[in-house]
C-alpha positions in Angstrom: 133.3 -7.5 105.6 130.6 -9.2 107.8 128.4 -5.9 109.8 126.9 -7.6 112.5 125.7 -4.7 114.7 123.1 -6.6 117.2 122.7 -9.5 117.7 119.5 -11.3 119.8 120.0 -6.9 121.6 117.1 -5.9 123.8 114.1 -3.5 123.0 115.1 -1.0 121.0 115.1 0.7 116.9 118.6 -0.8 115.3 119.2 1.0 111.8 122.7 -1.2 109.5 123.6 1.6 106.6 126.7 0.4 105.3 128.1 2.4 102.2 130.2 -0.8 100.8 129.1 -4.0 100.2 129.1 -6.6 102.9 129.0 -10.8 102.8 127.0 -10.8 105.6 124.4 -8.8 108.0 122.5 -9.9 111.3 120.3 -7.3 112.6 117.5 -8.6 115.6 115.4 -7.3 118.7 113.0 -8.2 120.3 110.5 -5.1 119.9 111.7 -1.8 117.9 112.1 -1.1 114.2 114.6 -3.1 112.0 116.2 -0.9 108.9 119.0 -2.0 107.0 120.8 -0.4 103.4 123.0 -1.6 101.2 124.1 -0.2 98.1 122.5 -1.0 95.3 123.6 -2.9 92.1 123.9 -6.8 94.6 121.7 -9.9 95.3 120.9 -10.8 98.7 119.8 -14.0 100.4 117.2 -12.0 102.7 115.6 -13.6 105.8 113.3 -10.9 107.0 110.7 -11.7 108.9 108.6 -9.4 111.7 105.9 -11.3 113.5 103.9 -8.0 114.2 104.7 -5.5 111.9 105.3 -4.3 108.6 107.5 -6.4 106.1 109.6 -4.0 103.0 112.3 -5.7 101.4 112.8 -3.3 98.5 116.3 -5.2 97.2 117.3 -7.9 94.8 116.9 -10.7 96.3 118.3 -14.1 95.3 118.6 -17.3 97.8 121.5 -18.4 95.8 123.3 -15.0 97.3 126.9 -15.5 98.6 125.5 -12.0 100.6 123.3 -12.5 103.3 121.2 -10.2 105.1 118.7 -11.9 107.8 117.0 -9.2 110.3 114.2 -10.0 112.4 112.2 -8.2 115.0 108.6 -9.9 116.7 107.0 -6.5 117.5 107.9 -3.7 114.8 108.8 -3.6 111.3 112.0 -4.7 109.4 112.8 -3.0 106.6 115.7 -4.0 104.0 116.2 -1.2 101.0 118.8 -0.6 98.4 121.1 2.1 97.8 122.9 3.2 101.1 125.7 6.6 100.3 
């Protein structure tokens, strides 16, 4: 399953909570916070960027993983965490 809730969204906060394992998540905004929560127990290739804000990744990451998360904002905080239920 792919989860692509907000490709290239306008200024606003973006939140994605997936209670099941997904292959790909893409969550981006030009200005606002991005939060992605996925289930525990999986590794993800994580592409997480912010130009002006805090970046927090608390999931298991592996650049070679078959699952991926892209979470970007120009201005705002980005958080990728495990524990979605």
